[in-house]
C-alpha positions, 0 to 999 in steps of 0.5 A, spaced: 424 831 547 426 826 542 432 821 545 435 821 538 439 827 535 442 828 528 448 825 528 447 819 532 448 812 530 442 808 530 439 801 528 433 799 525 429 794 530 422 793 525 420 794 518 423 792 511 430 794 513 430 791 520 438 790 522 441 795 518 445 801 522 446 808 519 447 815 522 441 820 523 441 825 517 435 829 520 430 829 525 422 831 524 420 833 531 413 834 529 411 828 526 416 823 530 420 821 524 427 821 522 431 820 516 437 815 517 443 814 512 442 808 507 435 806 510 428 806 507 431 808 500 425 809 495 425 811 488 422 818 487 420 820 479 422 827 478 420 831 472 425 831 466 428 838 465 434 842 463 439 846 467 442 853 465 448 849 462 443 845 457 444 838 461 438 834 462 436 833 469 430 829 473 429 822 472 429 816 477 432 818 484 433 814 490 433 817 496 432 816 504 425 816 506 423 818 513 422 812 518 418 813 525 422 814 531 419 808 534 422 803 529 429 805 531 434 804 537 440 808 539 447 804 538 451 803 544 458 806 543 461 800 547 457 794 545 455 796 538 448 793 540 441 797 541 440 800 547 435 805 551 437 812 553 436 815 560 438 821 563 443 823 568 443 830 571 450 834 573 452 840 575 457 844 571 460 850 573 461 855 567 463 862 567 463 862 575 455 860 575 453 853 576 448 850 572 445 843 571 446 839 565 442 833 562 447 828 560 444 822 555 446 815 558 446 808 555 442 804 559 445 797 556 453 799 559 452 806 563 456 810 558 455 817 556 453 818 549 
């Protein structure tokens, strides 16, 4: 189970974009990679063609490439610095039944994520 989810704010801790922060756009669990907004931008060359209306498509696009999940760290909501992730179990009552729920917790400040 990945500790980083879609929509989380992360900071890059290694690589050419070290120090940049961004929001997680997608998580690829099979390869342990994530796509972060504004990080690991690469130029992609696409074949030039025409759309239905006659507009030209293709050329050089700049897109975000996947980065390994070990090269990013979750941003603590309180201190705005990188933090490790822990879990706390809680019992919650829903529809008259008790369930145990795992809640993500920032190790740096102890606050819920």
